[in-house]
N, C-alpha and C positions, 0 to 999 in steps of 0.2 A: 777632219782630214787636213792634210797640208793643202795649200792652195793648188788648184789644178788650172792650168792655162791651156786652152785649145785655140787653134787658129784654123780658119777656113783655108784649105789648100788651094793651089792654083787650079783654075778651071772648075771649081766647085762652088756651090751656093750655100752649103751647110757644113758645120764643123762636126767632128765626132761627138757622139752623145757621152755625157758624163753621168754615170750611174750614181744615184743618191741612196742613202740608207733610210728608208721610210719608217724603220722600226725604232729609231732613236727618238726619245721623248724628253724634252720638247723638241720638235723638228725645227731646225734653224739653219737656213742657208742664205748666204749673201753672195751677190754676183755683181760684176761690172763688165760692161761691153764697151769696146772702143767705138763700135758702130754696128749697124744691123739690128736685128730683132731677136731677143732672147725668147726661146720656146721651151716649154716643159711638157711632160707627159705623165699620165697616170698608168700607162701601159708598162709591162715588164720589158726592160731592154735586153734581157737575156733570153736566148732561144731555148726552147725545150723540144726534145724530139724523142719519141719512144723507140723509133727504129735506128737511131744513131746517125741519121742523115741530117746534115746541117740545113736548117730552114731559117732564112733571114726573118727577123721579127718585123711585123707590120705595126707601126706605132702611130697613134693619133697625137699630133703636136698642137698645142695651143699657145698663144702669146702669153708670156709670163706677166704677172702684175707689175706695174710701174716700170716698164721697160722703156727707157730713153737712153740714147747714146751718151756716154760719159757720165752716167748717173749710177749710183749704187742701188741695187734692188734687194729686196728681202722676201724670202718665201717662208711662210709660217705653216703651210699645210703640206702634208706628206706626198710630194711628187716623187716619181721613181727615176726620172732622168731629166737632164737639162742640156740644151745645145744652142748654138748660135746660127741664125740664118742671115745671110748677107752676101758680101763679095769677098773674093780672095784677099787674104791678109788681115781681115777683121779678127779680133781676138776676144775671148771670153775668159774671165777669171772667176772661179767658183771656190767658195770655202764653206764647208759644212761643220757646224759645231758638234762636239761630242765624239769625234773620231780622231785617233792619233795617226 
C-alpha cells in the first residue's frame, strides 16, 4: 500500500486505526512514529452487524514490537490494525508490502 500517515487530532490521545491486510504472505509492515506508542491488534477493525445497526468495534490493543520514537519498526506477524497512542500532533507512518 502507499504510505499512510495518521495524526492524533487535537484533544485526543489516539490516532485513527490503519487496517492491515493479514492475508498477504509474507506479512511485512514497516512503521515510524514521531512520538508516542505504536499499538497493534489481532481484532477485526471492521464492524459486523446482522441487524444493520452500527456497532463500534471493541478492540484489544497491545504495544507493537520495537516501538521507540523516531525509530523504524517492523511487523512480521499478521496483525489486523495499527494505531498511535500519544498526544495531539504525533504522527505515525505505515507502509505494508504487497499492496498497490
